[in-house]
All heavy atoms as an XYZ file, in Angstrom:
740
protein
N     -20.516      8.892     -9.698
C     -20.818      7.643    -10.449
C     -20.528      6.495     -9.510
O     -19.592      6.443     -8.822
C     -20.034      7.601    -11.680
C     -20.239      6.362    -12.633
S     -19.223      6.199    -13.991
C     -19.638      7.480    -15.000
N     -21.468      5.451     -9.668
C     -21.354      4.272     -8.936
C     -20.052      3.527     -9.331
O     -19.754      3.418    -10.523
C     -22.533      3.431     -9.148
C     -22.554      2.172     -8.266
O     -21.945      2.170     -7.250
O     -23.282      1.203     -8.668
N     -19.187      2.996     -8.427
C     -18.096      2.244     -8.751
C     -18.341      0.958     -9.364
O     -17.389      0.568    -10.165
C     -17.213      2.103     -7.428
C     -16.620      3.216     -6.743
C     -15.838      2.996     -5.543
O     -15.576      1.959     -5.199
O     -15.451      3.983     -5.032
N     -19.408      0.292     -8.964
C     -19.746     -0.941     -9.726
C     -20.054     -0.706    -11.109
O     -19.740     -1.482    -12.054
C     -20.986     -1.560     -9.062
C     -20.687     -2.193     -7.696
O     -19.493     -2.539     -7.384
O     -21.571     -2.142     -6.842
N     -20.868      0.325    -11.501
C     -21.093      0.703    -12.791
C     -19.853      1.074    -13.543
O     -19.529      0.683    -14.720
C     -22.006      1.872    -12.855
C     -22.540      2.289    -14.186
C     -23.219      1.192    -14.956
C     -23.422      3.519    -14.218
N     -18.922      1.719    -12.867
C     -17.661      2.081    -13.498
C     -16.816      0.673    -13.931
O     -16.305      0.720    -14.894
C     -16.790      2.961    -12.601
N     -16.887     -0.155    -12.990
C     -16.220     -1.478    -13.284
C     -16.745     -2.138    -14.554
O     -16.036     -2.794    -15.254
C     -16.202     -2.396    -12.122
C     -15.263     -2.003    -10.974
C     -15.305     -3.106     -9.846
N     -14.624     -2.534     -8.724
C     -15.156     -1.973     -7.683
N     -16.567     -2.013     -7.621
N     -14.558     -1.512     -6.695
N     -18.129     -2.195    -14.667
C     -18.836     -2.875    -15.762
C     -18.472     -2.076    -17.011
O     -18.063     -2.627    -18.006
C     -20.293     -2.785    -15.657
C     -20.808     -3.656    -14.513
C     -22.331     -3.503    -14.201
O     -23.050     -2.627    -15.008
N     -22.737     -4.198    -13.251
N     -18.373     -0.748    -17.033
C     -17.996      0.027    -18.167
C     -16.487     -0.243    -18.552
O     -16.138     -0.290    -19.656
C     -18.204      1.404    -18.015
C     -19.641      1.867    -18.110
C     -20.660      1.077    -18.466
C     -20.184      3.181    -17.872
N     -21.844      1.705    -18.455
C     -21.630      2.990    -18.077
C     -19.703      4.382    -17.430
C     -22.422      4.142    -17.966
C     -20.614      5.422    -17.207
C     -21.944      5.338    -17.469
N     -15.589     -0.275    -17.522
C     -14.117     -0.525    -17.711
C     -13.994     -2.045    -18.393
O     -13.028     -2.117    -19.136
C     -13.441     -0.349    -16.407
N     -14.908     -2.957    -18.097
C     -14.741     -4.299    -18.595
C     -15.090     -4.167    -20.131
O     -14.500     -4.866    -21.018
C     -15.775     -5.238    -17.969
C     -15.278     -5.580    -16.614
O     -14.031     -5.489    -16.344
O     -16.183     -5.964    -15.748
N     -15.996     -3.272    -20.468
C     -16.263     -3.109    -21.894
C     -15.443     -2.079    -22.723
O     -15.564     -2.028    -23.912
C     -17.913     -2.550    -22.029
C     -18.775     -3.535    -21.385
C     -20.087     -2.859    -21.327
O     -20.393     -1.816    -21.750
N     -21.027     -3.754    -20.721
N     -14.606     -1.424    -21.959
C     -13.813     -0.382    -22.423
C     -12.616     -0.992    -23.338
O     -11.879     -1.754    -22.939
C     -13.213      0.566    -21.498
C     -12.350      1.707    -21.929
C     -12.914      2.717    -22.585
C     -10.950      1.646    -21.828
C     -12.075      3.812    -23.063
C     -10.139      2.572    -22.266
C     -10.603      3.696    -22.940
O      -9.892      4.661    -23.432
N     -12.482     -0.422    -24.565
C     -11.533     -0.895    -25.552
C     -10.692      0.270    -26.020
O     -11.309      0.995    -26.910
C     -11.939     -1.754    -26.674
C     -10.867     -2.261    -27.456
O      -9.718     -2.204    -27.132
O     -11.206     -2.729    -28.655
N      -9.509      0.650    -25.549
C      -8.920      1.889    -26.008
C      -8.462      1.799    -27.473
O      -8.250      2.903    -28.058
C      -7.530      2.006    -25.096
C      -7.401      0.578    -24.698
C      -8.787     -0.128    -24.584
N      -8.417      0.670    -28.099
C      -8.017      0.584    -29.407
C      -9.139      0.579    -30.419
O      -9.007      0.430    -31.673
C      -7.181     -0.761    -29.676
C      -5.902     -0.709    -28.852
O      -5.295      0.339    -28.675
O      -5.507     -1.826    -28.399
N     -10.461      0.577    -29.941
C     -11.551      0.511    -30.801
C     -11.645      1.839    -31.523
O     -11.507      3.018    -30.925
C     -12.873      0.201    -29.882
N     -11.973      1.867    -32.865
C     -12.087      3.117    -33.503
C     -13.369      3.942    -33.302
O     -14.465      3.280    -33.047
C     -12.052      2.717    -35.038
C     -12.550      1.282    -34.940
C     -12.188      0.673    -33.585
N     -13.283      5.198    -33.074
C     -14.391      6.118    -32.963
C     -15.323      5.770    -31.886
O     -16.486      5.648    -32.142
C     -15.080      6.207    -34.379
C     -14.275      6.527    -35.559
C     -13.607      7.899    -35.374
N     -14.446      8.898    -35.803
C     -14.201     10.178    -35.537
N     -13.086     10.469    -34.895
N     -15.145     11.115    -35.866
N     -14.816      5.462    -30.743
C     -15.670      5.106    -29.651
C     -16.252      6.305    -29.046
O     -15.541      7.489    -28.988
C     -14.918      4.375    -28.525
C     -15.418      3.181    -27.933
C     -14.591      2.503    -26.861
O     -13.817      3.239    -26.215
N     -14.554      1.287    -26.779
N     -17.567      6.313    -28.536
C     -18.045      7.401    -27.856
C     -17.294      7.708    -26.598
O     -16.725      6.821    -25.965
C     -19.480      7.095    -27.565
N     -17.077      8.987    -26.287
C     -16.323      9.355    -25.024
C     -17.017      8.859    -23.826
O     -18.271      8.879    -23.889
C     -16.193     10.805    -25.135
C     -17.378     11.265    -25.957
C     -17.653     10.190    -26.990
N     -16.276      8.511    -22.773
C     -16.950      8.073    -21.522
C     -17.770      9.299    -20.973
O     -17.607     10.531    -21.143
C     -15.926      7.784    -20.620
C     -14.643      8.479    -21.188
C     -14.974      8.496    -22.560
N     -18.703      8.920    -20.186
C     -19.601      9.972    -19.575
C     -18.956     10.683    -18.551
O     -18.148     10.168    -17.760
C     -20.873      9.273    -18.955
C     -21.694      8.569    -20.009
C     -21.722     10.240    -18.086
C     -22.914      7.725    -19.469
N     -19.006     12.009    -18.623
C     -18.292     12.777    -17.600
C     -19.258     13.455    -16.538
O     -20.352     13.283    -16.722
C     -17.620     14.144    -18.350
O     -18.686     14.763    -18.958
C     -16.682     13.704    -19.323
N     -18.694     13.785    -15.332
C     -19.583     14.318    -14.425
C     -20.365     15.408    -14.856
O     -20.029     16.167    -15.755
C     -18.613     14.695    -13.336
C     -17.382     14.088    -13.547
C     -17.265     13.765    -14.989
N     -21.534     15.647    -14.143
C     -22.437     16.834    -14.521
C     -21.566     18.136    -14.612
O     -20.868     18.501    -13.655
C     -23.595     16.895    -13.483
C     -24.512     17.966    -13.896
N     -25.313     17.978    -14.876
C     -24.668     19.163    -13.256
C     -26.018     19.159    -14.992
N     -25.677     19.900    -13.955
N     -21.820     18.860    -15.644
C     -21.192     20.082    -15.744
C     -19.771     20.088    -16.373
O     -19.252     21.093    -16.801
N     -19.202     18.891    -16.396
C     -17.864     18.696    -17.102
C     -17.957     18.126    -18.410
O     -18.641     17.228    -18.642
C     -16.923     17.898    -16.220
C     -16.519     18.475    -14.856
C     -16.896     17.891    -13.735
C     -15.862     19.662    -14.838
C     -16.658     18.519    -12.435
C     -15.468     20.238    -13.532
C     -15.963     19.692    -12.465
O     -15.724     20.197    -11.255
N     -17.233     18.744    -19.338
C     -17.238     18.238    -20.711
C     -15.762     18.214    -21.162
O     -14.917     18.536    -20.465
C     -18.123     19.099    -21.688
O     -17.561     20.375    -21.783
N     -15.588     17.736    -22.372
C     -14.224     17.814    -22.936
C     -13.678     19.138    -22.962
O     -12.404     19.490    -22.657
C     -14.085     17.083    -24.270
C     -12.834     17.075    -24.959
C     -11.727     16.212    -24.136
C     -12.943     16.477    -26.465
N     -14.451     20.058    -23.281
C     -14.045     21.437    -23.535
C     -13.625     22.061    -22.080
O     -12.659     22.818    -21.995
C     -15.133     22.380    -24.007
O     -16.210     22.346    -23.313
N     -14.258     21.694    -20.975
C     -13.847     22.059    -19.707
C     -12.548     21.481    -19.359
O     -11.766     22.222    -18.818
C     -14.967     21.620    -18.656
C     -14.419     21.919    -17.170
C     -16.195     22.417    -18.978
N     -12.331     20.139    -19.580
C     -11.002     19.600    -19.310
C      -9.909     20.298    -20.025
O      -8.919     20.520    -19.479
C     -11.083     18.194    -19.606
C     -11.761     17.287    -18.666
C     -11.581     15.768    -19.010
C     -12.005     14.860    -17.891
N     -11.663     13.540    -18.008
N     -10.069     20.605    -21.286
C      -9.169     21.264    -22.149
C      -8.838     22.747    -21.533
O      -7.773     23.138    -21.585
C      -9.603     21.381    -23.581
C      -9.608     20.040    -24.369
C     -10.206     20.133    -25.707
C      -8.207     19.355    -24.367
N      -9.889     23.348    -21.184
C      -9.715     24.723    -20.591
C      -8.880     24.712    -19.322
O      -8.034     25.461    -19.056
C     -10.981     25.398    -20.419
C     -11.746     25.886    -21.624
C     -13.097     26.408    -21.268
C     -10.874     27.015    -22.314
N      -9.143     23.709    -18.506
C      -8.400     23.537    -17.271
C      -6.981     23.229    -17.493
O      -5.973     23.788    -17.009
C      -9.022     22.400    -16.316
C      -8.074     22.002    -15.187
C     -10.375     22.793    -15.803
N      -6.713     22.296    -18.444
C      -5.349     22.053    -18.961
C      -4.573     23.240    -19.528
O      -3.418     23.479    -19.289
C      -5.380     20.892    -20.132
C      -4.036     20.271    -20.547
C      -3.237     19.653    -19.292
C      -4.317     19.323    -21.642
N      -5.377     24.001    -20.304
C      -4.863     25.205    -20.831
C      -4.381     26.117    -19.792
O      -3.273     26.765    -19.809
C      -5.733     25.871    -21.818
C      -5.297     27.242    -22.424
C      -4.054     26.976    -23.304
C      -6.418     27.908    -23.237
N      -5.174     26.345    -18.647
C      -4.925     27.236    -17.598
C      -3.639     26.758    -16.887
O      -2.778     27.572    -16.543
C      -6.069     27.258    -16.617
S      -7.563     28.210    -17.245
N      -3.536     25.466    -16.762
C      -2.363     24.901    -16.008
C      -1.107     25.118    -16.884
O      -0.055     25.425    -16.306
C      -2.558     23.307    -15.801
C      -3.566     23.022    -14.669
O      -3.874     23.891    -13.891
N      -4.091     21.887    -14.716
N      -1.167     24.990    -18.086
C      -0.044     25.298    -19.068
C       0.350     26.741    -18.965
O       1.539     27.096    -19.025
C      -0.234     24.867    -20.393
C      -0.703     23.379    -20.612
C       0.533     22.536    -20.274
N       0.259     21.100    -20.608
C       0.880     20.082    -20.088
N       1.882     20.307    -19.338
N       0.574     18.894    -20.563
N      -0.591     27.640    -18.932
C      -0.254     29.119    -18.897
C       0.420     29.423    -17.613
O       1.372     30.207    -17.558
C      -1.620     29.919    -19.160
C      -2.073     29.878    -20.584
C      -1.302     31.302    -18.729
C      -3.371     30.430    -20.832
N      -0.053     28.805    -16.499
C       0.522     29.025    -15.176
C       2.138     28.478    -15.272
O       3.014     29.132    -14.673
C      -0.176     28.268    -14.151
C       0.407     28.572    -12.759
C      -0.388     27.846    -11.661
O      -1.251     27.039    -12.001
O      -0.165     28.134    -10.405
N       2.240     27.390    -15.817
C       3.608     26.784    -15.950
C       4.427     27.713    -16.945
O       5.710     27.997    -16.624
C       3.535     25.439    -16.654
C       4.899     24.768    -16.727
N       5.515     24.339    -15.630
C       5.742     24.462    -17.730
C       6.719     23.710    -15.916
N       6.828     23.913    -17.290
N       3.924     28.323    -17.941
C       4.619     29.223    -18.860
C       5.023     30.482    -18.131
O       6.181     30.924    -18.261
C       3.819     29.563    -20.037
C       4.377     30.536    -20.999
C       5.683     30.029    -21.545
C       3.307     30.864    -22.035
N       4.095     31.044    -17.313
C       4.409     32.224    -16.496
C       5.671     32.017    -15.526
O       6.544     32.686    -15.318
C       3.229     32.530    -15.692
C       2.179     33.216    -16.454
C       0.905     33.584    -15.573
O       0.839     33.097    -14.429
O       0.005     34.206    -16.154
N       5.617     30.691    -14.962
C       6.699     30.301    -14.020
C       8.133     30.304    -14.881
O       9.144     30.747    -14.412
C       6.412     29.101    -13.278
N       7.978     29.601    -15.993
C       9.194     29.605    -16.797
C       9.704     30.950    -17.115
O      10.932     31.280    -17.096
C       8.896     28.736    -18.154
C      10.100     28.851    -19.026
C       8.638     27.323    -17.673
N       8.769     31.821    -17.663
C       9.216     33.220    -17.961
C       9.789     33.920    -16.824
O      10.930     34.751    -17.027
C       7.981     33.940    -18.654
C       7.520     33.486    -19.966
C       6.343     34.150    -20.373
C       8.732     33.651    -21.014
N       9.170     33.783    -15.528
C       9.858     34.418    -14.497
C      11.277     33.899    -14.179
O      12.162     34.622    -13.864
C       8.882     34.209    -13.245
C       7.653     35.085    -13.178
C       6.765     34.594    -11.994
C       8.006     36.570    -13.006
N      11.398     32.617    -14.324
C      12.742     31.899    -14.067
C      13.694     32.546    -14.994
O      14.922     32.720    -14.691
C      12.608     30.435    -14.043
O      11.659     30.081    -13.176
C      13.917     29.745    -13.730
N      13.316     32.528    -16.318
C      14.298     32.968    -17.366
C      14.747     34.382    -17.169
O      15.909     34.751    -17.327
C      13.564     32.880    -18.765
C      14.274     33.567    -19.792
C      13.362     31.395    -19.231
N      13.833     35.206    -16.701
C      14.302     36.529    -16.313
C      14.925     36.835    -15.007
O      15.079     37.964    -14.543
C      13.129     37.596    -16.662
C      12.766     37.587    -18.074
N      13.458     38.125    -19.055
C      11.569     37.071    -18.649
C      12.868     37.861    -20.177
N      11.794     37.329    -19.953
N      15.205     35.693    -14.339
C      15.838     35.899    -12.966
C      15.113     36.014    -11.755
O      15.573     36.241    -10.711
N      13.714     35.936    -11.975
C      12.942     35.998    -10.729
C      12.556     34.650    -10.304
O      12.716     33.654    -11.002
C      11.660     36.816    -11.090
C      11.911     38.149    -11.546
O      12.813     38.848    -11.015
N      11.229     38.723    -12.524
N      12.163     34.595     -8.920
C      11.739     33.251     -8.433
C      10.167     33.154     -8.457
O       9.487     34.007     -7.858
C      12.308     33.217     -6.988
C      11.958     31.849     -6.443
C      12.523     31.800     -5.016
C      12.241     30.349     -4.455
N      12.653     30.265     -3.058
N       9.760     32.114     -9.111
C       8.430     31.913     -9.364
C       7.677     31.397     -8.019
O       8.502     30.741     -7.272
C       8.173     31.011    -10.494
C       9.363     30.212    -10.546
C      10.485     31.170    -10.100
N       6.512     31.722     -7.869
C       5.755     31.172     -6.672
C       5.546     29.662     -6.827
O       5.877     29.118     -7.937
N       4.916     29.076     -5.773
C       4.596     27.646     -5.933
C       3.580     27.423     -6.971
O       2.484     28.023     -6.964
C       4.253     27.180     -4.530
C       3.879     25.750     -4.441
C       3.418     25.289     -3.123
C       2.962     23.792     -3.227
N       2.451     23.359     -1.921
N       3.816     26.339     -7.718
C       2.710     26.081     -8.743
C       1.670     25.113     -8.091
O       2.013     24.110     -7.510
C       3.407     25.242     -9.975
C       4.321     26.074    -10.819
C       4.953     25.311    -11.953
C       3.563     27.291    -11.570
N       0.486     25.573     -8.285
C      -0.557     24.733     -7.775
C      -1.583     24.523     -8.984
O      -2.479     25.354     -9.168
C      -1.327     25.367     -6.676
O      -1.765     26.740     -7.013
C      -0.427     25.477     -5.420
N      -1.391     23.461     -9.786
C      -2.346     23.252    -10.774
C      -3.708     22.964    -10.475
O      -3.939     22.395     -9.317
C      -1.689     22.153    -11.562
C      -0.804     21.386    -10.602
C      -0.387     22.414     -9.667
N      -4.709     23.343    -11.329
C      -6.030     22.927    -11.083
C      -6.212     21.538    -11.393
O      -5.812     21.093    -12.387
C      -7.006     23.869    -12.032
C      -6.708     25.372    -11.747
C      -8.402     23.530    -11.746
C      -7.337     26.277    -12.782
N      -6.871     20.768    -10.428
C      -7.028     19.305    -10.631
C      -7.936     19.162    -11.774
O      -8.961     19.789    -11.937
C      -7.553     18.824     -9.490
C      -8.064     19.914     -8.621
C      -7.355     21.192     -9.061
N      -7.735     18.185    -12.651
C      -8.580     17.802    -13.721
C      -9.958     17.015    -13.251
O      -9.749     16.199    -12.335
C      -7.870     17.062    -14.819
C      -6.913     17.685    -15.695
C      -6.183     16.737    -16.553
C      -7.518     18.838    -16.471
N     -10.890     17.417    -13.657
C     -12.163     16.565    -13.253
C     -12.128     15.153    -13.725
O     -11.670     14.833    -14.971
C     -13.359     17.264    -13.910
C     -12.861     18.071    -14.952
C     -11.406     18.376    -14.654
N     -12.411     14.136    -12.983
C     -12.365     12.772    -13.403
C     -13.661     12.139    -12.915
O     -14.370     12.677    -12.059
C     -11.244     11.887    -12.617
O     -11.309     12.185    -11.269
C      -9.863     12.505    -13.041
N     -13.965     10.970    -13.643
C     -15.181     10.242    -13.224
C     -14.787      8.901    -12.778
O     -13.641      8.508    -12.714
C     -16.191     10.262    -14.354
C     -15.548      9.684    -15.550
O     -14.784      8.710    -15.595
N     -15.900     10.132    -16.782
N     -15.728      8.161    -12.218
C     -15.381      6.915    -11.698
C     -14.897      5.882    -12.680
O     -14.052      5.095    -12.434
C     -16.742      6.283    -11.034
N     -15.378      6.063    -13.935
C     -14.684      5.106    -15.023
C     -13.263      5.382    -15.103
O     -12.404      4.451    -15.298
C     -15.518      5.285    -16.406
C     -14.919      4.598    -17.558
C     -14.976      3.075    -17.274
C     -15.674      4.939    -18.776
N     -12.816      6.669    -15.220
C     -11.494      7.034    -15.384
C     -10.691      6.418    -14.180
O      -9.598      5.986    -14.322
C     -11.261      8.474    -15.522
C     -11.805      9.028    -16.815
C     -11.846     10.496    -16.957
O     -11.776     11.074    -15.946
O     -11.848     11.018    -18.160
N     -11.180      6.577    -12.996
C     -10.461      6.156    -11.864
C     -10.334      4.655    -11.739
O      -9.223      4.145    -11.537
C     -11.309      6.572    -10.564
C     -11.203      8.142    -10.452
C     -10.782      5.927     -9.247
C     -12.130      8.741     -9.359
N     -11.347      3.911    -12.243
C     -11.299      2.531    -12.355
C     -10.187      2.112    -13.384
O      -9.422      1.142    -13.144
C     -12.652      1.867    -12.666
C     -12.615      0.428    -12.856
C     -12.305     -0.345    -11.459
O     -12.411      0.212    -10.468
O     -11.897     -1.568    -11.628
N     -10.195      2.757    -14.549
C      -9.233      2.352    -15.588
C      -7.771      2.680    -14.968
O      -6.844      1.886    -15.275
C      -9.383      3.182    -16.855
C     -10.746      2.746    -17.535
C     -11.004      3.728    -18.712
C     -10.666      1.303    -18.053
N      -7.607      3.878    -14.290
C      -6.267      4.096    -13.713
C      -5.893      3.086    -12.683
O      -4.764      2.614    -12.615
C      -6.280      5.531    -13.122
C      -6.308      6.665    -14.005
C      -6.998      7.741    -13.718
C      -5.672      6.623    -15.256
C      -7.116      8.887    -14.485
C      -5.722      7.676    -16.100
C      -6.466      8.753    -15.804
N      -6.812      2.546    -11.868
C      -6.591      1.539    -10.887
C      -6.177      0.274    -11.562
O      -5.188     -0.347    -11.238
C      -7.694      1.317    -10.036
C      -7.539      0.354     -8.813
C      -8.797     -0.115     -8.216
N      -9.530     -0.876     -9.215
C      -9.298     -2.173     -9.445
N      -8.185     -2.782     -9.047
N     -10.132     -2.794    -10.307
N      -6.758      0.024    -12.665
C      -6.501     -1.338    -13.401
C      -4.995     -1.131    -14.061
O      -4.385     -2.148    -14.219
C      -7.541     -1.657    -14.450
C      -8.775     -2.001    -13.898
C      -9.872     -2.356    -14.924
N     -11.021     -2.819    -14.230
C     -11.962     -3.484    -14.816
N     -11.726     -3.935    -16.088
N     -13.075     -3.870    -14.194
N      -4.780      0.075    -14.588
C      -3.316      0.234    -15.237
C      -2.371      0.071    -14.099
O      -1.279     -0.584    -14.399
C      -3.326      1.660    -15.815
C      -4.128      1.742    -17.113
O      -4.435      0.756    -17.724
O      -4.331      2.778    -17.503
N      -2.541      0.668    -12.916
C      -1.641      0.466    -11.871
C      -1.438     -0.902    -11.454
O      -0.331     -1.285    -11.166
C      -2.044      1.389    -10.689
C      -2.029      2.874    -10.894
O      -1.264      3.276    -11.779
O      -2.494      3.654    -10.062
N      -2.568     -1.651    -11.413
C      -2.465     -3.117    -10.931
C      -1.687     -3.784    -12.033
O      -0.972     -4.722    -11.693
C      -3.831     -3.656    -10.835
N      -1.970     -3.613    -13.359
C      -1.162     -4.248    -14.391
C       0.394     -3.917    -14.315
O       1.122     -4.907    -14.502
C      -1.644     -3.864    -15.653
N       0.641     -2.761    -13.993
C       2.170     -2.346    -13.854
C       2.705     -3.116    -12.526
O       3.857     -3.610    -12.679
C       2.243     -0.812    -13.674
C       3.705     -0.455    -13.293
C       1.902     -0.173    -14.973
N       2.004     -3.122    -11.506
C       2.379     -3.704    -10.324
C       2.686     -5.191    -10.613
O       3.661     -5.911    -10.170
C       1.453     -3.626     -9.164
C       1.403     -2.242     -8.579
O       2.344     -1.470     -8.957
O       0.450     -1.884     -7.901
N       1.776     -5.904    -11.363
C       1.912     -7.359    -11.618
C       3.137     -7.630    -12.560
O       3.884     -8.487    -12.362
C       0.739     -7.833    -12.311
C      -0.579     -7.933    -11.436
O      -0.305     -8.016    -10.277
O      -1.689     -8.075    -12.021
N       3.261     -6.691    -13.462
C       4.526     -6.873    -14.368
C       5.807     -6.605    -13.510
O       6.756     -7.305    -13.769
C       4.396     -5.762    -15.428
N       5.789     -5.721    -12.592
C       6.979     -5.552    -11.688
C       7.279     -6.652    -10.791
O       8.444     -7.062    -10.642
C       6.779     -4.266    -10.978
C       7.038     -2.907    -11.682
C       6.558     -1.720    -10.742
C       8.323     -2.728    -12.366
N       6.113     -7.233    -10.368
C       6.453     -8.494     -9.495
C       7.005     -9.596    -10.295
O       7.839    -10.316     -9.886
C       5.019     -8.875     -8.836
C       4.550     -7.912     -7.839
C       5.001    -10.238     -8.278
C       3.260     -8.040     -7.241
N       6.468     -9.856    -11.564
C       7.086    -10.871    -12.403
C       8.427    -10.611    -12.786
O       9.298    -11.506    -13.076
C       6.196    -10.904    -13.666
C       4.823    -11.543    -13.486
C       4.282    -11.936    -14.795
N       4.070    -10.566    -15.382
C       2.824    -10.146    -15.982
N       1.878    -10.931    -16.028
N       2.748     -8.948    -16.488
N       8.863     -9.303    -12.800
C      10.239     -8.967    -13.080
C      11.124     -9.119    -11.958
O      12.363     -8.812    -11.974
C      10.388     -7.643    -13.754
C       9.752     -7.506    -15.168
C       9.714     -6.060    -15.634
C      10.535     -8.341    -16.178
N      10.567     -9.267    -10.846
C      11.375     -9.419     -9.537
C      11.591     -8.161     -8.717
O      12.319     -8.116     -7.705
N      10.897     -7.151     -9.107
C      10.941     -5.897     -8.352
C      10.088     -6.107     -7.051
O       9.158     -6.839     -6.999
C      10.472     -4.664     -9.107
N      10.392     -5.406     -5.995
C       9.753     -5.389     -4.722
C       9.412     -4.015     -4.216
O       9.994     -3.065     -4.848
C      10.529     -6.136     -3.715
O      11.633     -5.493     -3.417
N       8.404     -3.878     -3.327
C       8.136     -2.651     -2.994
C       9.070     -2.070     -1.864
O       9.088     -0.873     -1.596
C       6.765     -2.797     -2.011
C       5.596     -2.918     -2.991
O       5.781     -2.920     -4.264
O       4.465     -3.275     -2.534
N      10.059     -2.827     -1.394
C      11.035     -2.380     -0.486
C      12.022     -1.474     -1.094
O      12.711     -1.411     -1.685
C      11.634     -3.504      0.352
C      10.574     -4.300      1.169
O       9.540     -3.650      1.482
N      10.795     -5.573      1.389
């Protein structure tokens, strides 16, 4: 997705609006795909917990990354910028 288009959509995005249509996802990815990926990641975490409970050492957890689109990336970037601005106003620094 084009980043300029994502910015325009992010300007129109209102998380508090009731019954908004979901953002467009990349081709082949839908809400059900995201939920299945999340389910697979949770099952992998559960397996690691069960191994640990029974005294075994679980292997390294490598979760499947969730598919994201340009709109979600732009909204995350704006959230990060808002948090950074708030921290700067509170006197926190990057050092």
